[in-house]
mmCIF file of the N, C-alpha and C atoms, coordinates in Angstrom:
data_MODEL
# 
_entry.id   MODEL 
# 
loop_
_atom_site.group_PDB 
_atom_site.id 
_atom_site.type_symbol 
_atom_site.label_atom_id 
_atom_site.label_alt_id 
_atom_site.label_comp_id 
_atom_site.label_asym_id 
_atom_site.label_entity_id 
_atom_site.label_seq_id 
_atom_site.pdbx_PDB_ins_code 
_atom_site.Cartn_x 
_atom_site.Cartn_y 
_atom_site.Cartn_z 
_atom_site.occupancy 
_atom_site.B_iso_or_equiv 
_atom_site.pdbx_formal_charge 
_atom_site.auth_seq_id 
_atom_site.auth_comp_id 
_atom_site.auth_asym_id 
_atom_site.auth_atom_id 
_atom_site.pdbx_PDB_model_num 
ATOM 1   N N  . MET A 1 1  ? 137.282 137.156 113.631 1.00 0.00 ? 1  MET A N  1 
ATOM 2   C CA . MET A 1 1  ? 136.493 138.081 114.424 1.00 0.00 ? 1  MET A CA 1 
ATOM 3   C C  . MET A 1 1  ? 137.474 138.936 115.329 1.00 0.00 ? 1  MET A C  1 
ATOM 4   N N  . THR A 1 2  ? 136.913 140.139 115.594 1.00 0.00 ? 2  THR A N  1 
ATOM 5   C CA . THR A 1 2  ? 137.825 141.027 116.336 1.00 0.00 ? 2  THR A CA 1 
ATOM 6   C C  . THR A 1 2  ? 137.557 140.740 117.812 1.00 0.00 ? 2  THR A C  1 
ATOM 7   N N  . PRO A 1 3  ? 138.238 141.226 118.719 1.00 0.00 ? 3  PRO A N  1 
ATOM 8   C CA . PRO A 1 3  ? 138.124 140.945 120.244 1.00 0.00 ? 3  PRO A CA 1 
ATOM 9   C C  . PRO A 1 3  ? 136.684 141.737 120.666 1.00 0.00 ? 3  PRO A C  1 
ATOM 10  N N  . VAL A 1 4  ? 136.526 142.863 119.971 1.00 0.00 ? 4  VAL A N  1 
ATOM 11  C CA . VAL A 1 4  ? 135.465 143.571 120.237 1.00 0.00 ? 4  VAL A CA 1 
ATOM 12  C C  . VAL A 1 4  ? 134.175 142.868 120.077 1.00 0.00 ? 4  VAL A C  1 
ATOM 13  N N  . GLN A 1 5  ? 134.070 142.215 118.760 1.00 0.00 ? 5  GLN A N  1 
ATOM 14  C CA . GLN A 1 5  ? 132.951 141.296 118.277 1.00 0.00 ? 5  GLN A CA 1 
ATOM 15  C C  . GLN A 1 5  ? 132.707 140.190 119.298 1.00 0.00 ? 5  GLN A C  1 
ATOM 16  N N  . VAL A 1 6  ? 133.833 139.731 119.717 1.00 0.00 ? 6  VAL A N  1 
ATOM 17  C CA . VAL A 1 6  ? 133.732 138.499 120.555 1.00 0.00 ? 6  VAL A CA 1 
ATOM 18  C C  . VAL A 1 6  ? 133.048 138.855 121.981 1.00 0.00 ? 6  VAL A C  1 
ATOM 19  N N  . ASP A 1 7  ? 133.589 139.986 122.391 1.00 0.00 ? 7  ASP A N  1 
ATOM 20  C CA . ASP A 1 7  ? 132.839 140.573 123.728 1.00 0.00 ? 7  ASP A CA 1 
ATOM 21  C C  . ASP A 1 7  ? 131.586 140.943 123.632 1.00 0.00 ? 7  ASP A C  1 
ATOM 22  N N  . TRP A 1 8  ? 130.942 141.480 122.365 1.00 0.00 ? 8  TRP A N  1 
ATOM 23  C CA . TRP A 1 8  ? 129.787 141.957 122.323 1.00 0.00 ? 8  TRP A CA 1 
ATOM 24  C C  . TRP A 1 8  ? 128.740 140.630 122.228 1.00 0.00 ? 8  TRP A C  1 
ATOM 25  N N  . LEU A 1 9  ? 129.165 139.754 121.450 1.00 0.00 ? 9  LEU A N  1 
ATOM 26  C CA . LEU A 1 9  ? 128.576 138.417 121.250 1.00 0.00 ? 9  LEU A CA 1 
ATOM 27  C C  . LEU A 1 9  ? 128.472 137.842 122.604 1.00 0.00 ? 9  LEU A C  1 
ATOM 28  N N  . THR A 1 10 ? 129.498 137.785 123.357 1.00 0.00 ? 10 THR A N  1 
ATOM 29  C CA . THR A 1 10 ? 129.448 137.142 124.655 1.00 0.00 ? 10 THR A CA 1 
ATOM 30  C C  . THR A 1 10 ? 128.424 137.807 125.533 1.00 0.00 ? 10 THR A C  1 
ATOM 31  N N  . LEU A 1 11 ? 128.318 139.099 125.542 1.00 0.00 ? 11 LEU A N  1 
ATOM 32  C CA . LEU A 1 11 ? 127.369 139.771 126.357 1.00 0.00 ? 11 LEU A CA 1 
ATOM 33  C C  . LEU A 1 11 ? 125.850 139.399 125.835 1.00 0.00 ? 11 LEU A C  1 
ATOM 34  N N  . LEU A 1 12 ? 125.742 139.449 124.578 1.00 0.00 ? 12 LEU A N  1 
ATOM 35  C CA . LEU A 1 12 ? 124.408 139.196 124.105 1.00 0.00 ? 12 LEU A CA 1 
ATOM 36  C C  . LEU A 1 12 ? 123.972 137.788 124.288 1.00 0.00 ? 12 LEU A C  1 
ATOM 37  N N  . PHE A 1 13 ? 124.834 136.669 123.841 1.00 0.00 ? 13 PHE A N  1 
ATOM 38  C CA . PHE A 1 13 ? 124.582 135.381 124.117 1.00 0.00 ? 13 PHE A CA 1 
ATOM 39  C C  . PHE A 1 13 ? 124.367 134.945 125.540 1.00 0.00 ? 13 PHE A C  1 
ATOM 40  N N  . CYS A 1 14 ? 125.145 135.537 126.423 1.00 0.00 ? 14 CYS A N  1 
ATOM 41  C CA . CYS A 1 14 ? 125.062 135.221 127.868 1.00 0.00 ? 14 CYS A CA 1 
ATOM 42  C C  . CYS A 1 14 ? 123.726 135.597 128.448 1.00 0.00 ? 14 CYS A C  1 
ATOM 43  N N  . ALA A 1 15 ? 123.299 136.910 127.915 1.00 0.00 ? 15 ALA A N  1 
ATOM 44  C CA . ALA A 1 15 ? 122.159 137.608 128.546 1.00 0.00 ? 15 ALA A CA 1 
ATOM 45  C C  . ALA A 1 15 ? 120.812 136.668 127.948 1.00 0.00 ? 15 ALA A C  1 
ATOM 46  N N  . LEU A 1 16 ? 120.867 135.969 126.716 1.00 0.00 ? 16 LEU A N  1 
ATOM 47  C CA . LEU A 1 16 ? 119.906 135.267 126.310 1.00 0.00 ? 16 LEU A CA 1 
ATOM 48  C C  . LEU A 1 16 ? 119.939 133.771 126.860 1.00 0.00 ? 16 LEU A C  1 
ATOM 49  N N  . GLY A 1 17 ? 121.216 133.242 126.978 1.00 0.00 ? 17 GLY A N  1 
ATOM 50  C CA . GLY A 1 17 ? 121.328 131.881 127.102 1.00 0.00 ? 17 GLY A CA 1 
ATOM 51  C C  . GLY A 1 17 ? 121.010 131.640 128.725 1.00 0.00 ? 17 GLY A C  1 
ATOM 52  N N  . LEU A 1 18 ? 121.599 132.114 129.648 1.00 0.00 ? 18 LEU A N  1 
ATOM 53  C CA . LEU A 1 18 ? 121.394 131.866 130.930 1.00 0.00 ? 18 LEU A CA 1 
ATOM 54  C C  . LEU A 1 18 ? 119.998 132.064 131.417 1.00 0.00 ? 18 LEU A C  1 
ATOM 55  N N  . PRO A 1 19 ? 119.167 132.941 131.067 1.00 0.00 ? 19 PRO A N  1 
ATOM 56  C CA . PRO A 1 19 ? 117.691 132.948 131.440 1.00 0.00 ? 19 PRO A CA 1 
ATOM 57  C C  . PRO A 1 19 ? 116.856 131.769 130.780 1.00 0.00 ? 19 PRO A C  1 
ATOM 58  N N  . ALA A 1 20 ? 117.348 131.551 129.405 1.00 0.00 ? 20 ALA A N  1 
ATOM 59  C CA . ALA A 1 20 ? 116.747 130.397 128.812 1.00 0.00 ? 20 ALA A CA 1 
ATOM 60  C C  . ALA A 1 20 ? 117.033 129.048 129.423 1.00 0.00 ? 20 ALA A C  1 
ATOM 61  N N  . LEU A 1 21 ? 118.234 128.920 129.942 1.00 0.00 ? 21 LEU A N  1 
ATOM 62  C CA . LEU A 1 21 ? 118.468 127.724 130.875 1.00 0.00 ? 21 LEU A CA 1 
ATOM 63  C C  . LEU A 1 21 ? 117.658 127.567 132.070 1.00 0.00 ? 21 LEU A C  1 
ATOM 64  N N  . LEU A 1 22 ? 117.586 128.730 132.692 1.00 0.00 ? 22 LEU A N  1 
ATOM 65  C CA . LEU A 1 22 ? 116.749 128.716 134.035 1.00 0.00 ? 22 LEU A CA 1 
ATOM 66  C C  . LEU A 1 22 ? 115.298 128.550 133.867 1.00 0.00 ? 22 LEU A C  1 
ATOM 67  N N  . ILE A 1 23 ? 114.691 129.217 132.740 1.00 0.00 ? 23 ILE A N  1 
ATOM 68  C CA . ILE A 1 23 ? 113.347 128.974 132.575 1.00 0.00 ? 23 ILE A CA 1 
ATOM 69  C C  . ILE A 1 23 ? 113.114 127.516 132.214 1.00 0.00 ? 23 ILE A C  1 
ATOM 70  N N  . GLY A 1 24 ? 113.911 127.110 131.190 1.00 0.00 ? 24 GLY A N  1 
ATOM 71  C CA . GLY A 1 24 ? 113.596 125.614 130.908 1.00 0.00 ? 24 GLY A CA 1 
ATOM 72  C C  . GLY A 1 24 ? 113.759 124.607 132.089 1.00 0.00 ? 24 GLY A C  1 
ATOM 73  N N  . TYR A 1 25 ? 114.789 124.836 132.886 1.00 0.00 ? 25 TYR A N  1 
ATOM 74  C CA . TYR A 1 25 ? 114.879 124.087 134.128 1.00 0.00 ? 25 TYR A CA 1 
ATOM 75  C C  . TYR A 1 25 ? 113.678 124.209 135.162 1.00 0.00 ? 25 TYR A C  1 
ATOM 76  N N  . SER A 1 26 ? 113.082 125.438 135.313 1.00 0.00 ? 26 SER A N  1 
ATOM 77  C CA . SER A 1 26 ? 111.906 125.456 136.160 1.00 0.00 ? 26 SER A CA 1 
ATOM 78  C C  . SER A 1 26 ? 110.821 124.995 135.609 1.00 0.00 ? 26 SER A C  1 
ATOM 79  N N  . LEU A 1 27 ? 110.611 124.971 134.209 1.00 0.00 ? 27 LEU A N  1 
ATOM 80  C CA . LEU A 1 27 ? 109.442 124.519 133.692 1.00 0.00 ? 27 LEU A CA 1 
ATOM 81  C C  . LEU A 1 27 ? 109.540 122.927 133.854 1.00 0.00 ? 27 LEU A C  1 
ATOM 82  N N  . GLY A 1 28 ? 110.723 122.336 133.398 1.00 0.00 ? 28 GLY A N  1 
ATOM 83  C CA . GLY A 1 28 ? 110.731 120.931 133.633 1.00 0.00 ? 28 GLY A CA 1 
ATOM 84  C C  . GLY A 1 28 ? 110.576 120.490 135.073 1.00 0.00 ? 28 GLY A C  1 
ATOM 85  N N  . ARG A 1 29 ? 111.122 121.127 136.085 1.00 0.00 ? 29 ARG A N  1 
ATOM 86  C CA . ARG A 1 29 ? 111.051 120.820 137.350 1.00 0.00 ? 29 ARG A CA 1 
ATOM 87  C C  . ARG A 1 29 ? 109.747 120.847 137.999 1.00 0.00 ? 29 ARG A C  1 
ATOM 88  N N  . SER A 1 30 ? 108.925 121.856 137.607 1.00 0.00 ? 30 SER A N  1 
ATOM 89  C CA . SER A 1 30 ? 107.554 121.951 138.092 1.00 0.00 ? 30 SER A CA 1 
ATOM 90  C C  . SER A 1 30 ? 106.624 120.851 137.279 1.00 0.00 ? 30 SER A C  1 
ATOM 91  N N  . ALA A 1 31 ? 106.991 120.481 136.057 1.00 0.00 ? 31 ALA A N  1 
ATOM 92  C CA . ALA A 1 31 ? 106.286 119.444 135.528 1.00 0.00 ? 31 ALA A CA 1 
ATOM 93  C C  . ALA A 1 31 ? 106.545 118.017 136.252 1.00 0.00 ? 31 ALA A C  1 
ATOM 94  N N  . VAL A 1 32 ? 107.724 117.883 136.538 1.00 0.00 ? 32 VAL A N  1 
ATOM 95  C CA . VAL A 1 32 ? 108.088 116.538 137.228 1.00 0.00 ? 32 VAL A CA 1 
ATOM 96  C C  . VAL A 1 32 ? 107.467 116.464 138.681 1.00 0.00 ? 32 VAL A C  1 
ATOM 97  N N  . ARG A 1 33 ? 107.445 117.575 139.179 1.00 0.00 ? 33 ARG A N  1 
ATOM 98  C CA . ARG A 1 33 ? 106.874 117.550 140.589 1.00 0.00 ? 33 ARG A CA 1 
ATOM 99  C C  . ARG A 1 33 ? 105.341 117.277 140.456 1.00 0.00 ? 33 ARG A C  1 
ATOM 100 N N  . ARG A 1 34 ? 104.779 117.724 139.337 1.00 0.00 ? 34 ARG A N  1 
ATOM 101 C CA . ARG A 1 34 ? 103.321 117.295 139.218 1.00 0.00 ? 34 ARG A CA 1 
ATOM 102 C C  . ARG A 1 34 ? 103.039 115.918 138.880 1.00 0.00 ? 34 ARG A C  1 
ATOM 103 N N  . GLY A 1 35 ? 104.127 115.188 138.390 1.00 0.00 ? 35 GLY A N  1 
ATOM 104 C CA . GLY A 1 35 ? 104.179 113.899 138.084 1.00 0.00 ? 35 GLY A CA 1 
ATOM 105 C C  . GLY A 1 35 ? 103.788 113.767 136.446 1.00 0.00 ? 35 GLY A C  1 
ATOM 106 N N  . GLU A 1 36 ? 104.053 114.885 135.627 1.00 0.00 ? 36 GLU A N  1 
ATOM 107 C CA . GLU A 1 36 ? 103.855 114.850 134.342 1.00 0.00 ? 36 GLU A CA 1 
ATOM 108 C C  . GLU A 1 36 ? 105.109 114.884 133.530 1.00 0.00 ? 36 GLU A C  1 
ATOM 109 N N  . PRO A 1 37 ? 105.068 114.500 132.282 1.00 0.00 ? 37 PRO A N  1 
ATOM 110 C CA . PRO A 1 37 ? 106.347 114.511 131.531 1.00 0.00 ? 37 PRO A CA 1 
ATOM 111 C C  . PRO A 1 37 ? 106.872 115.781 131.341 1.00 0.00 ? 37 PRO A C  1 
ATOM 112 N N  . MET A 1 38 ? 108.038 115.899 130.943 1.00 0.00 ? 38 MET A N  1 
ATOM 113 C CA . MET A 1 38 ? 108.609 117.204 130.817 1.00 0.00 ? 38 MET A CA 1 
ATOM 114 C C  . MET A 1 38 ? 108.128 117.717 129.341 1.00 0.00 ? 38 MET A C  1 
ATOM 115 N N  . PRO A 1 39 ? 107.596 118.867 129.388 1.00 0.00 ? 39 PRO A N  1 
ATOM 116 C CA . PRO A 1 39 ? 107.021 119.561 128.125 1.00 0.00 ? 39 PRO A CA 1 
ATOM 117 C C  . PRO A 1 39 ? 108.018 119.766 127.103 1.00 0.00 ? 39 PRO A C  1 
ATOM 118 N N  . GLY A 1 40 ? 107.636 119.762 125.929 1.00 0.00 ? 40 GLY A N  1 
ATOM 119 C CA . GLY A 1 40 ? 108.508 120.031 124.746 1.00 0.00 ? 40 GLY A CA 1 
ATOM 120 C C  . GLY A 1 40 ? 109.223 121.466 124.771 1.00 0.00 ? 40 GLY A C  1 
ATOM 121 N N  . ARG A 1 41 ? 108.326 122.409 125.355 1.00 0.00 ? 41 ARG A N  1 
ATOM 122 C CA . ARG A 1 41 ? 108.874 123.790 125.218 1.00 0.00 ? 41 ARG A CA 1 
ATOM 123 C C  . ARG A 1 41 ? 109.943 123.882 126.278 1.00 0.00 ? 41 ARG A C  1 
ATOM 124 N N  . ALA A 1 42 ? 109.987 123.134 127.329 1.00 0.00 ? 42 ALA A N  1 
ATOM 125 C CA . ALA A 1 42 ? 111.273 123.171 128.328 1.00 0.00 ? 42 ALA A CA 1 
ATOM 126 C C  . ALA A 1 42 ? 112.462 122.549 127.730 1.00 0.00 ? 42 ALA A C  1 
ATOM 127 N N  . LYS A 1 43 ? 112.298 121.418 126.999 1.00 0.00 ? 43 LYS A N  1 
ATOM 128 C CA . LYS A 1 43 ? 113.379 120.811 126.295 1.00 0.00 ? 43 LYS A CA 1 
ATOM 129 C C  . LYS A 1 43 ? 113.954 121.792 125.341 1.00 0.00 ? 43 LYS A C  1 
ATOM 130 N N  . ALA A 1 44 ? 113.147 122.413 124.515 1.00 0.00 ? 44 ALA A N  1 
ATOM 131 C CA . ALA A 1 44 ? 113.450 123.290 123.528 1.00 0.00 ? 44 ALA A CA 1 
ATOM 132 C C  . ALA A 1 44 ? 114.192 124.651 124.151 1.00 0.00 ? 44 ALA A C  1 
ATOM 133 N N  . THR A 1 45 ? 113.723 124.989 125.293 1.00 0.00 ? 45 THR A N  1 
ATOM 134 C CA . THR A 1 45 ? 114.278 126.224 125.687 1.00 0.00 ? 45 THR A CA 1 
ATOM 135 C C  . THR A 1 45 ? 115.552 125.989 126.304 1.00 0.00 ? 45 THR A C  1 
ATOM 136 N N  . GLN A 1 46 ? 115.791 124.808 127.017 1.00 0.00 ? 46 GLN A N  1 
ATOM 137 C CA . GLN A 1 46 ? 117.073 124.378 127.418 1.00 0.00 ? 46 GLN A CA 1 
ATOM 138 C C  . GLN A 1 46 ? 118.016 124.205 126.405 1.00 0.00 ? 46 GLN A C  1 
ATOM 139 N N  . GLY A 1 47 ? 117.597 123.627 125.090 1.00 0.00 ? 47 GLY A N  1 
ATOM 140 C CA . GLY A 1 47 ? 118.522 123.379 124.031 1.00 0.00 ? 47 GLY A CA 1 
ATOM 141 C C  . GLY A 1 47 ? 119.047 124.678 123.487 1.00 0.00 ? 47 GLY A C  1 
ATOM 142 N N  . VAL A 1 48 ? 118.114 125.688 123.480 1.00 0.00 ? 48 VAL A N  1 
ATOM 143 C CA . VAL A 1 48 ? 118.479 127.018 122.963 1.00 0.00 ? 48 VAL A CA 1 
ATOM 144 C C  . VAL A 1 48 ? 119.446 127.576 123.794 1.00 0.00 ? 48 VAL A C  1 
ATOM 145 N N  . GLY A 1 49 ? 119.341 127.523 125.240 1.00 0.00 ? 49 GLY A N  1 
ATOM 146 C CA . GLY A 1 49 ? 120.209 128.198 126.109 1.00 0.00 ? 49 GLY A CA 1 
ATOM 147 C C  . GLY A 1 49 ? 121.574 127.489 126.107 1.00 0.00 ? 49 GLY A C  1 
ATOM 148 N N  . MET A 1 50 ? 121.514 126.042 126.027 1.00 0.00 ? 50 MET A N  1 
ATOM 149 C CA . MET A 1 50 ? 122.905 125.430 125.884 1.00 0.00 ? 50 MET A CA 1 
ATOM 150 C C  . MET A 1 50 ? 123.529 125.738 124.633 1.00 0.00 ? 50 MET A C  1 
ATOM 151 N N  . ALA A 1 51 ? 122.953 125.841 123.577 1.00 0.00 ? 51 ALA A N  1 
ATOM 152 C CA . ALA A 1 51 ? 123.486 126.080 122.275 1.00 0.00 ? 51 ALA A CA 1 
ATOM 153 C C  . ALA A 1 51 ? 124.191 127.503 122.351 1.00 0.00 ? 51 ALA A C  1 
ATOM 154 N N  . LEU A 1 52 ? 123.452 128.596 122.919 1.00 0.00 ? 52 LEU A N  1 
ATOM 155 C CA . LEU A 1 52 ? 123.942 129.839 123.095 1.00 0.00 ? 52 LEU A CA 1 
ATOM 156 C C  . LEU A 1 52 ? 125.307 129.861 123.922 1.00 0.00 ? 52 LEU A C  1 
ATOM 157 N N  . LEU A 1 53 ? 125.189 129.086 125.001 1.00 0.00 ? 53 LEU A N  1 
ATOM 158 C CA . LEU A 1 53 ? 126.476 129.267 125.919 1.00 0.00 ? 53 LEU A CA 1 
ATOM 159 C C  . LEU A 1 53 ? 127.620 128.435 125.607 1.00 0.00 ? 53 LEU A C  1 
ATOM 160 N N  . LEU A 1 54 ? 127.254 127.385 124.784 1.00 0.00 ? 54 LEU A N  1 
ATOM 161 C CA . LEU A 1 54 ? 128.410 126.650 124.089 1.00 0.00 ? 54 LEU A CA 1 
ATOM 162 C C  . LEU A 1 54 ? 128.900 127.352 122.933 1.00 0.00 ? 54 LEU A C  1 
ATOM 163 N N  . SER A 1 55 ? 128.177 128.232 122.299 1.00 0.00 ? 55 SER A N  1 
ATOM 164 C CA . SER A 1 55 ? 128.786 129.087 121.102 1.00 0.00 ? 55 SER A CA 1 
ATOM 165 C C  . SER A 1 55 ? 129.728 130.204 121.861 1.00 0.00 ? 55 SER A C  1 
ATOM 166 N N  . VAL A 1 56 ? 129.354 130.633 122.999 1.00 0.00 ? 56 VAL A N  1 
ATOM 167 C CA . VAL A 1 56 ? 130.291 131.584 123.739 1.00 0.00 ? 56 VAL A CA 1 
ATOM 168 C C  . VAL A 1 56 ? 131.586 130.982 123.942 1.00 0.00 ? 56 VAL A C  1 
ATOM 169 N N  . ALA A 1 57 ? 131.472 129.594 124.488 1.00 0.00 ? 57 ALA A N  1 
ATOM 170 C CA . ALA A 1 57 ? 132.827 128.968 124.947 1.00 0.00 ? 57 ALA A CA 1 
ATOM 171 C C  . ALA A 1 57 ? 133.636 128.656 123.502 1.00 0.00 ? 57 ALA A C  1 
ATOM 172 N N  . LEU A 1 58 ? 132.832 128.383 122.483 1.00 0.00 ? 58 LEU A N  1 
ATOM 173 C CA . LEU A 1 58 ? 133.545 128.170 121.167 1.00 0.00 ? 58 LEU A CA 1 
ATOM 174 C C  . LEU A 1 58 ? 134.335 129.466 120.803 1.00 0.00 ? 58 LEU A C  1 
ATOM 175 N N  . MET A 1 59 ? 133.651 130.547 120.716 1.00 0.00 ? 59 MET A N  1 
ATOM 176 C CA . MET A 1 59 ? 134.043 131.784 120.329 1.00 0.00 ? 59 MET A CA 1 
ATOM 177 C C  . MET A 1 59 ? 135.474 132.173 120.958 1.00 0.00 ? 59 MET A C  1 
ATOM 178 N N  . HIS A 1 60 ? 135.414 131.821 122.454 1.00 0.00 ? 60 HIS A N  1 
ATOM 179 C CA . HIS A 1 60 ? 136.643 132.318 123.217 1.00 0.00 ? 60 HIS A CA 1 
ATOM 180 C C  . HIS A 1 60 ? 137.679 131.267 122.984 1.00 0.00 ? 60 HIS A C  1 
ATOM 181 N N  . MET A 1 61 ? 137.270 129.921 122.617 1.00 0.00 ? 61 MET A N  1 
ATOM 182 C CA . MET A 1 61 ? 138.601 129.063 122.352 1.00 0.00 ? 61 MET A CA 1 
ATOM 183 C C  . MET A 1 61 ? 138.997 129.408 120.899 1.00 0.00 ? 61 MET A C  1 
ATOM 184 N N  . LEU A 1 62 ? 138.267 129.816 119.920 1.00 0.00 ? 62 LEU A N  1 
ATOM 185 C CA . LEU A 1 62 ? 138.804 130.133 118.671 1.00 0.00 ? 62 LEU A CA 1 
ATOM 186 C C  . LEU A 1 62 ? 139.475 131.343 118.477 1.00 0.00 ? 62 LEU A C  1 
ATOM 187 N N  . TRP A 1 63 ? 138.775 132.593 119.068 1.00 0.00 ? 63 TRP A N  1 
ATOM 188 C CA . TRP A 1 63 ? 139.302 133.700 118.904 1.00 0.00 ? 63 TRP A CA 1 
ATOM 189 C C  . TRP A 1 63 ? 139.929 134.359 119.988 1.00 0.00 ? 63 TRP A C  1 
ATOM 190 N N  . GLY A 1 64 ? 139.926 133.748 121.196 1.00 0.00 ? 64 GLY A N  1 
ATOM 191 C CA . GLY A 1 64 ? 140.597 134.330 122.396 1.00 0.00 ? 64 GLY A CA 1 
ATOM 192 C C  . GLY A 1 64 ? 139.906 135.334 123.008 1.00 0.00 ? 64 GLY A C  1 
ATOM 193 N N  . GLY A 1 65 ? 139.932 135.291 124.231 1.00 0.00 ? 65 GLY A N  1 
ATOM 194 C CA . GLY A 1 65 ? 139.123 136.483 124.790 1.00 0.00 ? 65 GLY A CA 1 
ATOM 195 C C  . GLY A 1 65 ? 139.477 136.655 126.252 1.00 0.00 ? 65 GLY A C  1 
# 
């Protein structure tokens, strides 16, 4: 990958990953406050956010950035 591709993917994945993590965290936290189990959509949203952000870290380790 070229450095330009890594930069563009970083912008895209971070723009999608950070809000996904925050949304999943807030969904889970509000459910726990109500005394309910954490909903599956909160776990899935957090998983997608983590995967996107970890892929950014992996891209930077492999192709330098």
